[in-house]
PQR file with spaces between the fields and no chain letter, atoms N, CA, C, O and H, PARSE charges and radii, in Angstrom:
ATOM       1  N    MET     1      51.592   94.111  101.410 -0.4000 1.5000
ATOM       2  CA   MET     1      52.783   94.280  102.223 -0.0000 2.0000
ATOM       3  C    MET     1      52.705   95.649  102.893  0.5500 1.7000
ATOM       4  O    MET     1      52.513   96.665  102.224 -0.5500 1.4000
ATOM       5  N    ASN     2      52.850   95.670  104.180 -0.4000 1.5000
ATOM       6  CA   ASN     2      52.747   96.936  104.891 -0.0000 2.0000
ATOM       7  C    ASN     2      54.088   97.668  104.934  0.5500 1.7000
ATOM       8  O    ASN     2      55.072   97.213  104.351 -0.5500 1.4000
ATOM       9  H    ASN     2      53.006   94.845  104.723  0.4000 1.0000
ATOM      10  N    GLY     3      54.117   98.797  105.627 -0.4000 1.5000
ATOM      11  CA   GLY     3      55.328   99.618  105.672 -0.0000 2.0000
ATOM      12  C    GLY     3      56.502   98.921  106.322  0.5500 1.7000
ATOM      13  O    GLY     3      57.637   99.057  105.867 -0.5500 1.4000
ATOM      14  H    GLY     3      53.317   99.166  106.101  0.4000 1.0000
ATOM      15  N    VAL     4      56.237   98.171  107.391 -0.4000 1.5000
ATOM      16  CA   VAL     4      57.329   97.474  108.081 -0.0000 2.0000
ATOM      17  C    VAL     4      57.936   96.409  107.171  0.5500 1.7000
ATOM      18  O    VAL     4      59.152   96.212  107.171 -0.5500 1.4000
ATOM      19  H    VAL     4      55.314   98.062  107.761  0.4000 1.0000
ATOM      20  N    GLY     5      57.117   95.739  106.415 -0.4000 1.5000
ATOM      21  CA   GLY     5      57.609   94.720  105.486 -0.0000 2.0000
ATOM      22  C    GLY     5      58.525   95.314  104.434  0.5500 1.7000
ATOM      23  O    GLY     5      59.559   94.735  104.100 -0.5500 1.4000
ATOM      24  H    GLY     5      56.130   95.899  106.415  0.4000 1.0000
ATOM      25  N    TRP     6      58.138   96.488  103.905 -0.4000 1.5000
ATOM      26  CA   TRP     6      58.978   97.155  102.916 -0.0000 2.0000
ATOM      27  C    TRP     6      60.309   97.587  103.524  0.5500 1.7000
ATOM      28  O    TRP     6      61.357   97.446  102.894 -0.5500 1.4000
ATOM      29  H    TRP     6      57.298   96.958  104.176  0.4000 1.0000
ATOM      30  N    ILE     7      60.266   98.110  104.743 -0.4000 1.5000
ATOM      31  CA   ILE     7      61.496   98.555  105.398 -0.0000 2.0000
ATOM      32  C    ILE     7      62.429   97.373  105.627  0.5500 1.7000
ATOM      33  O    ILE     7      63.633   97.485  105.399 -0.5500 1.4000
ATOM      34  H    ILE     7      59.415   98.225  105.255  0.4000 1.0000
ATOM      35  N    VAL     8      61.892   96.246  106.074 -0.4000 1.5000
ATOM      36  CA   VAL     8      62.717   95.047  106.295 -0.0000 2.0000
ATOM      37  C    VAL     8      63.297   94.566  104.976  0.5500 1.7000
ATOM      38  O    VAL     8      64.464   94.178  104.920 -0.5500 1.4000
ATOM      39  H    VAL     8      60.914   96.155  106.259  0.4000 1.0000
ATOM      40  N    LEU     9      62.507   94.584  103.921 -0.4000 1.5000
ATOM      41  CA   LEU     9      62.992   94.164  102.608 -0.0000 2.0000
ATOM      42  C    LEU     9      64.119   95.071  102.115  0.5500 1.7000
ATOM      43  O    LEU     9      65.119   94.586  101.585 -0.5500 1.4000
ATOM      44  H    LEU     9      61.559   94.899  103.966  0.4000 1.0000
ATOM      45  N    ILE    10      63.961   96.364  102.286 -0.4000 1.5000
ATOM      46  CA   ILE    10      64.989   97.311  101.842 -0.0000 2.0000
ATOM      47  C    ILE    10      66.254   97.146  102.677  0.5500 1.7000
ATOM      48  O    ILE    10      67.360   97.155  102.136 -0.5500 1.4000
ATOM      49  H    ILE    10      63.149   96.758  102.716  0.4000 1.0000
ATOM      50  N    LEU    11      66.099   96.994  103.990 -0.4000 1.5000
ATOM      51  CA   LEU    11      67.280   96.785  104.837 -0.0000 2.0000
ATOM      52  C    LEU    11      68.007   95.494  104.488  0.5500 1.7000
ATOM      53  O    LEU    11      69.238   95.457  104.474 -0.5500 1.4000
ATOM      54  H    LEU    11      65.200   96.986  104.429  0.4000 1.0000
ATOM      55  N    ALA    12      67.263   94.447  104.210 -0.4000 1.5000
ATOM      56  CA   ALA    12      67.890   93.181  103.817 -0.0000 2.0000
ATOM      57  C    ALA    12      68.648   93.336  102.498  0.5500 1.7000
ATOM      58  O    ALA    12      69.740   92.792  102.333 -0.5500 1.4000
ATOM      59  H    ALA    12      66.264   94.477  104.222  0.4000 1.0000
ATOM      60  N    ALA    13      68.061   94.079  101.567 -0.4000 1.5000
ATOM      61  CA   ALA    13      68.738   94.310  100.291 -0.0000 2.0000
ATOM      62  C    ALA    13      70.006   95.132  100.487  0.5500 1.7000
ATOM      63  O    ALA    13      71.027   94.862   99.855 -0.5500 1.4000
ATOM      64  H    ALA    13      67.174   94.521  101.701  0.4000 1.0000
ATOM      65  N    LEU    14      69.946   96.137  101.363 -0.4000 1.5000
ATOM      66  CA   LEU    14      71.126   96.965  101.622 -0.0000 2.0000
ATOM      67  C    LEU    14      72.233   96.153  102.290  0.5500 1.7000
ATOM      68  O    LEU    14      73.402   96.281  101.928 -0.5500 1.4000
ATOM      69  H    LEU    14      69.117   96.357  101.877  0.4000 1.0000
ATOM      70  N    ILE    15      71.873   95.329  103.252 -0.4000 1.5000
ATOM      71  CA   ILE    15      72.869   94.490  103.930 -0.0000 2.0000
ATOM      72  C    ILE    15      73.478   93.493  102.944  0.5500 1.7000
ATOM      73  O    ILE    15      74.688   93.264  102.956 -0.5500 1.4000
ATOM      74  H    ILE    15      70.923   95.225  103.546  0.4000 1.0000
ATOM      75  N    GLY    16      72.647   92.907  102.101 -0.4000 1.5000
ATOM      76  CA   GLY    16      73.149   91.974  101.095 -0.0000 2.0000
ATOM      77  C    GLY    16      74.096   92.647  100.119  0.5500 1.7000
ATOM      78  O    GLY    16      75.129   92.082   99.759 -0.5500 1.4000
ATOM      79  H    GLY    16      71.664   93.092  102.091  0.4000 1.0000
ATOM      80  N    ALA    17      73.747   93.854   99.688 -0.4000 1.5000
ATOM      81  CA   ALA    17      74.612   94.584   98.764 -0.0000 2.0000
ATOM      82  C    ALA    17      75.939   94.939   99.431  0.5500 1.7000
ATOM      83  O    ALA    17      76.994   94.859   98.801 -0.5500 1.4000
ATOM      84  H    ALA    17      72.908   94.313   99.981  0.4000 1.0000
ATOM      85  N    PHE    18      75.885   95.335  100.715 -0.4000 1.5000
ATOM      86  CA   PHE    18      77.112   95.660  101.437 -0.0000 2.0000
ATOM      87  C    PHE    18      78.005   94.429  101.575  0.5500 1.7000
ATOM      88  O    PHE    18      79.215   94.513  101.364 -0.5500 1.4000
ATOM      89  H    PHE    18      75.028   95.400  101.227  0.4000 1.0000
ATOM      90  N    LEU    19      77.422   93.306  101.924 -0.4000 1.5000
ATOM      91  CA   LEU    19      78.211   92.074  102.055 -0.0000 2.0000
ATOM      92  C    LEU    19      78.829   91.668  100.720  0.5500 1.7000
ATOM      93  O    LEU    19      79.990   91.262  100.659 -0.5500 1.4000
ATOM      94  H    LEU    19      76.439   93.238  102.096  0.4000 1.0000
ATOM      95  N    PHE    20      78.041   91.783   99.657 -0.4000 1.5000
ATOM      96  CA   PHE    20      78.553   91.457   98.324 -0.0000 2.0000
ATOM      97  C    PHE    20      79.733   92.345   97.968  0.5500 1.7000
ATOM      98  O    PHE    20      80.743   91.858   97.462 -0.5500 1.4000
ATOM      99  H    PHE    20      77.099   92.112   99.706  0.4000 1.0000
ATOM     100  N    ALA    21      79.617   93.653   98.227 -0.4000 1.5000
ATOM     101  CA   ALA    21      80.703   94.585   97.911 -0.0000 2.0000
ATOM     102  C    ALA    21      81.932   94.304   98.776  0.5500 1.7000
ATOM     103  O    ALA    21      83.058   94.356   98.283 -0.5500 1.4000
ATOM     104  H    ALA    21      78.796   94.049   98.638  0.4000 1.0000
ATOM     105  N    ALA    22      81.727   94.011  100.051 -0.4000 1.5000
ATOM     106  CA   ALA    22      82.861   93.750  100.941 -0.0000 2.0000
ATOM     107  C    ALA    22      83.599   92.478  100.539  0.5500 1.7000
ATOM     108  O    ALA    22      84.829   92.462  100.483 -0.5500 1.4000
ATOM     109  H    ALA    22      80.812   93.969  100.452  0.4000 1.0000
ATOM     110  N    ILE    23      82.858   91.420  100.261 -0.4000 1.5000
ATOM     111  CA   ILE    23      83.485   90.154   99.853 -0.0000 2.0000
ATOM     112  C    ILE    23      84.193   90.326   98.520  0.5500 1.7000
ATOM     113  O    ILE    23      85.285   89.793   98.324 -0.5500 1.4000
ATOM     114  H    ILE    23      81.859   91.433  100.307  0.4000 1.0000
ATOM     115  N    SER    24      83.588   91.063   97.605 -0.4000 1.5000
ATOM     116  CA   SER    24      84.226   91.312   96.305 -0.0000 2.0000
ATOM     117  C    SER    24      85.523   92.090   96.473  0.5500 1.7000
ATOM     118  O    SER    24      86.512   91.790   95.803 -0.5500 1.4000
ATOM     119  H    SER    24      82.701   91.496   97.763  0.4000 1.0000
ATOM     120  N    ALA    25      85.536   93.088   97.360 -0.4000 1.5000
ATOM     121  CA   ALA    25      86.752   93.871   97.582 -0.0000 2.0000
ATOM     122  C    ALA    25      87.861   93.007   98.161  0.5500 1.7000
ATOM     123  O    ALA    25      89.018   93.145   97.765 -0.5500 1.4000
ATOM     124  H    ALA    25      84.733   93.331   97.904  0.4000 1.0000
ATOM     125  N    VAL    26      87.530   92.123   99.088 -0.4000 1.5000
ATOM     126  CA   VAL    26      88.538   91.233   99.679 -0.0000 2.0000
ATOM     127  C    VAL    26      89.083   90.279   98.622  0.5500 1.7000
ATOM     128  O    VAL    26      90.292   90.066   98.541 -0.5500 1.4000
ATOM     129  H    VAL    26      86.589   92.012   99.409  0.4000 1.0000
ATOM     130  N    LEU    27      88.205   89.711   97.819 -0.4000 1.5000
ATOM     131  CA   LEU    27      88.664   88.790   96.772 -0.0000 2.0000
ATOM     132  C    LEU    27      89.527   89.500   95.739  0.5500 1.7000
ATOM     133  O    LEU    27      90.513   88.936   95.263 -0.5500 1.4000
ATOM     134  H    LEU    27      87.222   89.884   97.884  0.4000 1.0000
ATOM     135  N    LEU    28      89.168   90.731   95.387 -0.4000 1.5000
ATOM     136  CA   LEU    28      89.970   91.491   94.431 -0.0000 2.0000
ATOM     137  C    LEU    28      91.348   91.799   95.011  0.5500 1.7000
ATOM     138  O    LEU    28      92.351   91.712   94.302 -0.5500 1.4000
ATOM     139  H    LEU    28      88.368   91.189   95.774  0.4000 1.0000
ATOM     140  N    ALA    29      91.405   92.154   96.285 -0.4000 1.5000
ATOM     141  CA   ALA    29      92.702   92.422   96.928 -0.0000 2.0000
ATOM     142  C    ALA    29      93.568   91.164   96.944  0.5500 1.7000
ATOM     143  O    ALA    29      94.769   91.237   96.685 -0.5500 1.4000
ATOM     144  H    ALA    29      90.591   92.224   96.861  0.4000 1.0000
ATOM     145  N    LEU    30      92.967   90.009   97.246 -0.4000 1.5000
ATOM     146  CA   LEU    30      93.727   88.755   97.237 -0.0000 2.0000
ATOM     147  C    LEU    30      94.225   88.417   95.835  0.5500 1.7000
ATOM     148  O    LEU    30      95.351   87.948   95.672 -0.5500 1.4000
ATOM     149  H    LEU    30      91.991   89.950   97.456  0.4000 1.0000
ATOM     150  N    LEU    31      93.396   88.653   94.833 -0.4000 1.5000
ATOM     151  CA   LEU    31      93.801   88.389   93.453 -0.0000 2.0000
ATOM     152  C    LEU    31      94.958   89.282   93.048  0.5500 1.7000
ATOM     153  O    LEU    31      95.922   88.815   92.441 -0.5500 1.4000
ATOM     154  H    LEU    31      92.481   89.034   94.966  0.4000 1.0000
ATOM     155  N    LEU    32      94.870   90.567   93.381 -0.4000 1.5000
ATOM     156  CA   LEU    32      95.955   91.484   93.032 -0.0000 2.0000
ATOM     157  C    LEU    32      97.244   91.134   93.764  0.5500 1.7000
ATOM     158  O    LEU    32      98.328   91.246   93.192 -0.5500 1.4000
ATOM     159  H    LEU    32      94.087   90.946   93.874  0.4000 1.0000
ATOM     160  N    ALA    33      97.141   90.713   95.015 -0.4000 1.5000
ATOM     161  CA   ALA    33      98.333   90.308   95.753 -0.0000 2.0000
ATOM     162  C    ALA    33      98.961   89.074   95.125  0.5500 1.7000
ATOM     163  O    ALA    33     100.185   88.974   95.043 -0.5500 1.4000
ATOM     164  H    ALA    33      96.260   90.622   95.479  0.4000 1.0000
ATOM     165  N    ASN    34      98.138   88.138   94.683 -0.4000 1.5000
ATOM     166  CA   ASN    34      98.644   86.923   94.050 -0.0000 2.0000
ATOM     167  C    ASN    34      99.347   87.256   92.731  0.5500 1.7000
ATOM     168  O    ASN    34     100.429   86.739   92.453 -0.5500 1.4000
ATOM     169  H    ASN    34      97.144   88.220   94.750  0.4000 1.0000
ATOM     170  N    VAL    35      98.735   88.111   91.930 -0.4000 1.5000
ATOM     171  CA   VAL    35      99.340   88.496   90.648 -0.0000 2.0000
ATOM     172  C    VAL    35     100.644   89.245   90.887  0.5500 1.7000
ATOM     173  O    VAL    35     101.631   89.019   90.187 -0.5500 1.4000
ATOM     174  H    VAL    35      97.857   88.531   92.156  0.4000 1.0000
ATOM     175  N    SER    36     100.650   90.134   91.875 -0.4000 1.5000
ATOM     176  CA   SER    36     101.866   90.882   92.184 -0.0000 2.0000
ATOM     177  C    SER    36     102.990   89.950   92.613  0.5500 1.7000
ATOM     178  O    SER    36     104.137   90.123   92.203 -0.5500 1.4000
ATOM     179  H    SER    36      99.848   90.317   92.444  0.4000 1.0000
ATOM     180  N    GLU    37     102.657   88.958   93.442 -0.4000 1.5000
ATOM     181  CA   GLU    37     103.669   88.005   93.888 -0.0000 2.0000
ATOM     182  C    GLU    37     104.215   87.209   92.711  0.5500 1.7000
ATOM     183  O    GLU    37     105.421   86.978   92.624 -0.5500 1.4000
ATOM     184  H    GLU    37     101.724   88.818   93.776  0.4000 1.0000
ATOM     185  N    ARG    38     103.349   86.794   91.818 -0.4000 1.5000
ATOM     186  CA   ARG    38     103.818   86.024   90.655 -0.0000 2.0000
ATOM     187  C    ARG    38     104.722   86.862   89.761  0.5500 1.7000
ATOM     188  O    ARG    38     105.744   86.379   89.274 -0.5500 1.4000
ATOM     189  H    ARG    38     102.369   86.982   91.889  0.4000 1.0000
ATOM     190  N    LEU    39     104.341   88.127   89.547 -0.4000 1.5000
ATOM     191  CA   LEU    39     105.173   88.998   88.711 -0.0000 2.0000
ATOM     192  C    LEU    39     106.526   89.240   89.368  0.5500 1.7000
ATOM     193  O    LEU    39     107.554   89.254   88.690 -0.5500 1.4000
ATOM     194  H    LEU    39     103.511   88.519   89.942  0.4000 1.0000
ATOM     195  N    GLU    40     106.529   89.429   90.674 -0.4000 1.5000
ATOM     196  CA   GLU    40     107.781   89.651   91.382 -0.0000 2.0000
ATOM     197  C    GLU    40     108.670   88.421   91.300  0.5500 1.7000
ATOM     198  O    GLU    40     109.878   88.540   91.100 -0.5500 1.4000
ATOM     199  H    GLU    40     105.694   89.418   91.224  0.4000 1.0000
ATOM     200  N    ARG    41     108.081   87.245   91.454 -0.4000 1.5000
ATOM     201  CA   ARG    41     108.845   86.002   91.379 -0.0000 2.0000
ATOM     202  C    ARG    41     109.438   85.834   89.980  0.5500 1.7000
ATOM     203  O    ARG    41     110.597   85.445   89.839 -0.5500 1.4000
ATOM     204  H    ARG    41     107.099   87.149   91.617  0.4000 1.0000
ATOM     205  N    THR    42     108.653   86.125   88.956 -0.4000 1.5000
ATOM     206  CA   THR    42     109.134   86.019   87.576 -0.0000 2.0000
ATOM     207  C    THR    42     110.255   87.013   87.323  0.5500 1.7000
ATOM     208  O    THR    42     111.236   86.699   86.649 -0.5500 1.4000
ATOM     209  H    THR    42     107.711   86.442   89.071  0.4000 1.0000
ATOM     210  N    ASP    43     110.102   88.226   87.872 -0.4000 1.5000
ATOM     211  CA   ASP    43     111.123   89.247   87.681 -0.0000 2.0000
ATOM     212  C    ASP    43     112.425   88.846   88.359  0.5500 1.7000
ATOM     213  O    ASP    43     113.500   89.070   87.804 -0.5500 1.4000
ATOM     214  H    ASP    43     109.305   88.481   88.419  0.4000 1.0000
ATOM     215  N    GLU    44     112.348   88.252   89.559 -0.4000 1.5000
ATOM     216  CA   GLU    44     113.561   87.802   90.248 -0.0000 2.0000
ATOM     217  C    GLU    44     114.239   86.673   89.470  0.5500 1.7000
ATOM     218  O    GLU    44     115.465   86.636   89.364 -0.5500 1.4000
ATOM     219  H    GLU    44     111.474   88.070   90.010  0.4000 1.0000
ATOM     220  N    ALA    45     113.449   85.768   88.935 -0.4000 1.5000
ATOM     221  CA   ALA    45     114.022   84.666   88.154 -0.0000 2.0000
ATOM     222  C    ALA    45     114.701   85.203   86.900  0.5500 1.7000
ATOM     223  O    ALA    45     115.758   84.711   86.506 -0.5500 1.4000
ATOM     224  H    ALA    45     112.454   85.798   89.021  0.4000 1.0000
ATOM     225  N    ARG    46     114.104   86.202   86.278 -0.4000 1.5000
ATOM     226  CA   ARG    46     114.696   86.788   85.075 -0.0000 2.0000
ATOM     227  C    ARG    46     115.998   87.502   85.440  0.5500 1.7000
ATOM     228  O    ARG    46     116.980   87.410   84.703 -0.5500 1.4000
ATOM     229  H    ARG    46     113.245   86.602   86.599  0.4000 1.0000
ATOM     230  N    ARG    47     116.016   88.214   86.572 -0.4000 1.5000
ATOM     231  CA   ARG    47     117.219   88.898   87.015 -0.0000 2.0000
ATOM     232  C    ARG    47     118.331   87.897   87.301  0.5500 1.7000
ATOM     233  O    ARG    47     119.492   88.147   86.978 -0.5500 1.4000
ATOM     234  H    ARG    47     115.219   88.289   87.171  0.4000 1.0000
ATOM     235  N    ASP    48     117.974   86.749   87.914 -0.4000 1.5000
ATOM     236  CA   ASP    48     118.958   85.730   88.200 -0.0000 2.0000
ATOM     237  C    ASP    48     119.549   85.149   86.929  0.5500 1.7000
ATOM     238  O    ASP    48     120.749   84.884   86.863 -0.5500 1.4000
ATOM     239  H    ASP    48     117.031   86.546   88.176  0.4000 1.0000
ATOM     240  N    SER    49     118.712   84.950   85.916 -0.4000 1.5000
ATOM     241  CA   SER    49     119.212   84.370   84.672 -0.0000 2.0000
ATOM     242  C    SER    49     120.128   85.347   83.942  0.5500 1.7000
ATOM     243  O    SER    49     121.061   84.922   83.261 -0.5500 1.4000
ATOM     244  H    SER    49     117.737   85.165   85.970  0.4000 1.0000
ATOM     245  N    TYR    50     119.875   86.661   84.076 -0.4000 1.5000
ATOM     246  CA   TYR    50     120.755   87.631   83.446 -0.0000 2.0000
ATOM     247  C    TYR    50     122.084   87.753   84.203  0.5500 1.7000
ATOM     248  O    TYR    50     123.114   88.050   83.598 -0.5500 1.4000
ATOM     249  H    TYR    50     119.117   87.006   84.629  0.4000 1.0000
ATOM     250  N    SER    51     122.065   87.527   85.507 -0.4000 1.5000
ATOM     251  CA   SER    51     123.312   87.632   86.270 -0.0000 2.0000
ATOM     252  C    SER    51     124.246   86.463   85.977  0.5500 1.7000
ATOM     253  O    SER    51     125.444   86.548   86.245 -0.5500 1.4000
ATOM     254  H    SER    51     121.228   87.286   85.999  0.4000 1.0000
ATOM     255  N    ASP    52     123.711   85.372   85.428 -0.4000 1.5000
ATOM     256  CA   ASP    52     124.541   84.226   85.079 -0.0000 2.0000
ATOM     257  C    ASP    52     125.354   84.462   83.821  0.5500 1.7000
ATOM     258  O    ASP    52     126.316   83.739   83.560 -0.5500 1.4000
ATOM     259  H    ASP    52     122.738   85.303   85.209  0.4000 1.0000
ATOM     260  N    LEU    53     124.981   85.463   83.038 -0.4000 1.5000
ATOM     261  CA   LEU    53     125.686   85.700   81.759 -0.0000 2.0000
ATOM     262  C    LEU    53     127.055   86.247   81.930  0.5500 1.7000
ATOM     263  O    LEU    53     127.751   86.491   80.944 -0.5500 1.4000
ATOM     264  H    LEU    53     124.200   86.049   83.250  0.4000 1.0000
């Protein structure tokens, strides 16, 4: 494998790692937003049940 082949391989690995990190960050943000929404919904339901007392 010559020098150009190594450079292409390294660039491909770097691009792949960047894409993996970017997709992981987006998925983590979506997961946290979903969990936050569920907790907020549960908290509102609990507040409503206490106001009925």
